N, C-alpha and C positions, 0 to 999 in steps of 0.2 A: 193484357188482361186487366179489366176494370176492377177497382176495389170499391168497397162500400165506404161511405164517410167514416164509419166506425173503424173499418179496417185500416184506413189511412192513418188515423190517430194511433191505433194499436201499433202499427209498423214503426211510426215515428217514436213512440214511447219506448218500444223495445230497443230500437237503434240507439237512442240517446242514453238509456240506462246501461246497455251493454258496453258502449264506448267508455264508460266510467268504471268498468270492472264488475258490474252487477251480473248475477245469474238471473235470467228471466225465463220462466217456464209457463207455457200455456197449460192451463189445468182444467179439469172437469171432474165431476163426481160420477160414480157409478150408482145408478138407481136413485138419484136425487136431482133436484133442480136448484137453481140459485147460486151456483158456484161462480165466484169472481173469475174474470178472464185470465189474469196472470198472477203468478207468484213471483215476487222479486226479492232476491237475497242481496242485500247491500253490504259490501265489504267494510271492515274496520278501516278507519282512515285517520291520519294524524291530525290533531287539533291545530288549527291555525295554519295548516299546510306545511308545518315544520316537522321534519322527521325527529321523533323523540329518541332519547338514549334508552338502551335496554333497562328494564325495570321500572320505567316511568309509565305505568299503565294509565295513569290519570290523564296523560297527554294524548290519548286516543279516543276518537268517537267510536262507540261500540258498533258492532255489526247490527243490522236491522232486517226484519222480515216484514214485507208489505204485500197486501193483496190489492190488485187493481181491477176495478170494473170499468171497462171502457164503454162510452156512449157516443152516439153520432154527433151530438152537440152539447154544449154546456147546459142547455135547457131541458135536455132529455132526462127524465127521471127514471131510475131503475123500476122494474116491475115489482109488484107487491111481494111476490115470492122471493125476489132478490133482496128487497129491503128487509124482509124477515130474517133471511140468512145473514145479511150484513150485521143486523142487530144481535143475532146469536153469537156471531164471531167476535164482535166488539165487546160483548158481555164477558168474554173470557180473556180479554186483553189484546185481541188481534187488531192490527192497524189496517183498516179497509178504506180505500180511496175510490171515489167515483170521478173519472176524468173524461171530459167531453170536448177537448180542444188541444191543439198543439201548445197554446199558451199555458194551459193547466199542466201539461207535461213539463214545460220549461220551468214553471213555478215549483213543481215537485223536485226537479233536478237541482234547482237552486237551493231548496230546503235541505236536500240530502247531501249536497256537495257545495257548501258555502265557499270553499276555497277555489273553486273553478273560475 
């Protein structure tokens, strides 16, 4: 079964994030357009890769929620209705990423999991 270039990047991103304990969900809106492709729930992780002692909450990176819009290439720009939705989401504090390559997936993983 042949995948689209965007589908290949989506599958890679999903695999890499799940390997690190993230929950990754394909999402869509009912009766609306512009929804990002995936919702990613990033788990809390120890700072510096060292397991902290109980009660030292400052030694943990907090959990994160990220929305990812996948594109076929790094040069592919989201459509106008997607850009408007991304702007609405960001205006209320959402972390929305547009990813168009395996390299960009790897950069996101490195950002989220610096101890890997």
